[in-house]
TIVEXRO-375803 format. One record per residue (C-alpha): x, y, z. Coordinates in steps of 0.25 Angstrom, whole numbers, plus 5000, padded with zeros to 4 digits. Example, Ala and Ser with C-alpha at 12.3 -4.5 7.8 and 13.67 -1.06 7.14 Angstrom:
% TIVEXRO-375803
504949825031/505549965029/
This chain:
% TIVEXRO-375803
500050005000/500550144996/501050235007/500050345003/498850245004/499350195018/499450345023/498050375018/497550255026/498250295038/497750435038/496350385037/496350275046/497450285056/497550385068/498850345075/500050315067/500450205076/499350125070/500250115058/501650125063/502750205070/503750185081/503450135095/504550135106/504650035117/505549965127/505749815128/505449765142/505849615142/507049525138/508449565135/508049695128/507249745140/507349895141/507749915126/507050025119/506450005105/505550065094/504549985086/504450045072/503150005064/503150055049/501650025047/502049935036/502349805043/503849845045/504049865060/505349855068/505949875081/507049985084/507849955096/508250095102/509150035112/509949955102/510450075093/509050095086/509249955079/508049885073/507749745079/506449685076/505849715062/504549655055/503749665043/502349625045/502549475051/503949465046/505149485055/506249555047/507449555057/508249445064/508149455079/509249385087/508949285098/509249395109/508449505102/508449645107/509349655120/509649775128/510749875123/512149825127/513149935125/514249845130/514049735119/515249785111/516349675113/516549545105/515149485101/514349555112/513549625101/512849485098/512249475112/511349605109/511149585094/509649575091/509749565076/508649645071/508349725059/509549825061/510649815071/511649925070/513149885071/514249995073/514450105075/515950085075/516149945073/515349835065/515849685064/516449585074/517149615087/518549675086/519649735094/520849825090/521549945093/520350025090/519549955101/518649835104/517349815095/516249715097/515349655086/514549765078/514849885088/513949945099/512850025092/511749925093/512049915108/511850065110/510450125114/509950235105/509450375110/508050395103/508050535097/506650535090/505550445086/504650495074/503250435073/502450435061/501150515061/500150475050/499250595053/500350695051/500850625038/502150575045/502450435042/503950435045/504450375058/505850365064/506650335077/507950415079/509050385089/510450405093/511450295096/512750325102/513950235102/514850315112/515950305122/516950395129/518150425120/517350375108/516850325099/515550405099/514650375088/513150405086/512150335078/510850415075/509850325069/508450345063/507550235060/506450285051/505250235043/503850275038/502450225040/502050135028/503450105024/504149965027/505450035029/506450085039/507650175038/508850185047/509650315047/510950315055/511850435057/513150395064/514050505070/515350505077/515050595090/516450575095/517750655093/518550555086/518350475074/517650345076/517550215067/516150195062/515450065057/513950035055/513149915051/511649885051/511449745055/510149715048/509649575052/508549495045/507849375050/506649275047/505749285040/506349395032/507649315032/507349175028/507949065019/508049115005/507749265007/508649354999/509749435006/509749554997/511049634995/511749674982/513249684982/514449604985/514349504996/515649455003/515749355014/516349415027/517349305026/517149215038/516949065035/515549075040/515249195031/515849125019/514949005022/513749095019/514249195009/514749104998/514449064983/513748934987/512548994994/511549104992/511949195004/511049304998/509849225003/509449185017/509849045021/509148945028/509648925043/511048875043/511648775053/512948845051/512348975056/512048925070/512749005081/513649105074/513549055060/513449165050/513849235037/514149375034/514449445021/514849585017/514149655006/514549774997/513149804993/512749864980/512050004980/511050054970/511250184963/510850264975/511850194984/510850114991/511149974995/509949874997/509949745005/508949655012/508149525012/507049485003/506149375007/505349334995/504549235003/503949335012/503949445001/504749535011/506049605009/506849695018/507749795011/508849875016/509350005010/510650085013/511650175007/512950105002/513750235005/513250225020/513350075022/514350015012/514249875016/513149765020/513349635027/512549515027/512449425039/511849285038/511649205050/510649085047/510649025060/509548935064/508649015073/509549135070/509249165056/509749305051/510349385040/510849525041/511149635031/512049745037/512349875030/513649935036/514750035034/515649915034/515449765034/515449715049/517049695048/517349785061/518149905063/519549845062/519249785048/518549905043/519749995048/520749895040/519849915028/519850065029/518350055029/518050095044/517350225045/517750335055/516850445059/517550575063/516950655074/515550705070/515450625058/514150555054/513750445045/512350415040/511750275037/510350245032/509750105031/508350075025/507549945027/506249915019/505349795019/504749755005/503549665003/503249684989/503549554981/504149624969/505049714978/505449594987/505849514975/506549634969/507349654981/507749504982/508349514968/508949644970/510349584974/510449494962/
């Protein structure tokens, strides 16, 4: 149904905009996430998702009508743990979800060198946000846009002091969300900067035979278990059946130099022909030059992720050696934009599935 027709119906039949959608804030009151602030966003189209304010304004649960889009880890949402920044501690608090932010100064495995000690994927997803504004839609006033904006500070005495100002926005009647991040060095010395959007897809969107769409050059990360997934003998661009070899820590990861269109936009996502459902991600190649694909087809722990980033998740040390590590001088900012849209039109889903051929 066209947006103009929907709006006409709303104006004649709806008095409270919340009847269609909007943003509702709450606090979890049970389990390991007790006390965690969150915001449910409902677009009024079947797309609804949970923004976790105390976890860097990341997005965990996400649904379209009856179908879950995101993979949720066994632990789910846990309370914020700023101390989870050594070794693999990050995994204890990793909820999965539609979007987990990695960075802001390190993405990749744990490492230690003369520049310091860094845990898996950095601190930012274990940092609470300070909400600056929530904008609700107002049908009667003709305003359909809605958004939540917050500031997340990764800060310590003597630095680094890096600020993430995030806005997650959408519009009533559109099955779409947009993330706009501005990362700023608020310190008085240059700081390394790395950022990665860990977007995790689960059943039923991710299912055996579903297309993993991303046009570009795919290269295995290079570990033996990566090469077992990303090789010429198997179609790694389609979701696998559950694999016995992926019980426990079995996985595969590939780094992708994604192709951009004439406007410099990269497109990636999952296309489920059986459900007639696709999730499309769009972002600017200039902002996020790389995207990674994580495949973990563990029985009962079934997930694939597409992860746009400033770098592949190789860590500061490797990026510094490659001379690809970004340094922000004091006061310098970088802007990143990521868009996700749900497609349900059969021809659009089919076209998207074939777009990487």
